[in-house]
C-alpha positions, 0 to 999 in steps of 0.5 A, a space after each residue: 648400574 647406575 643413571 646418567 646424570 643428563 636423563 636424571 634432571 631431565 626426568 626431575 623437571 619434567 615430574 617438577 613442572 607437571 607439578 607445578 602445572 597441577 596445584 591451583 595455587 590461588 587463592 579459592 576466594 579472592 577480591 580483584 579490584 572490585 569484583 569477588 572472584 569464588 573458585 570452586 576447586 573441588 571435584 563436586 558441583 557446589 549447589 545454593 551457593 552463598 556469598 556474604 560480604 563483611 557479615 552483611 552483604 549477600 549474593 550466590 549462584 543456584 550452582 558452581 561446576 568442578 573448577 568454575 569459577 564465579 565473578 561478582 561486582 561488589 555492587 550488586 552484594 546486598 543486605 536484607 532492606 536492600 542497601 548495596 555495597 557502596 567500595 567508596 565508602 566500606 572496606 571488605 574486611 571478611 568473605 564468607 562462602 557457603 555451600 551444598 556440595 552434591 553429595 549434601 555436605 556443606 562447605 564452607 570457605 571464609 576469607 579475611 584480609 588476603 588470606 583464605 580459610 
């Protein structure tokens, strides 16, 4: 039995569109202008989320829901001595995200330039 070509092509197109809609394609860590964006692309809540910019400047959130997005201005990140990140004088070279998932396992994300790891 042969399958007519038109319905088969339609099925392939629908499957490709469904697959594309399900995949995120966005990096979990991004810098958009003066804003740091961190997305929890997992199915578990993250707790005690700490974002470190250039090894010294920190910020964070107590939780980040599954599929949630955290946005923070770079000027809100500061060192232990209270110095704030100054975008006019500094560039972002790396970002690290550390958290714990709902099961207690560590979550670690790293960004260097335009590449999240």
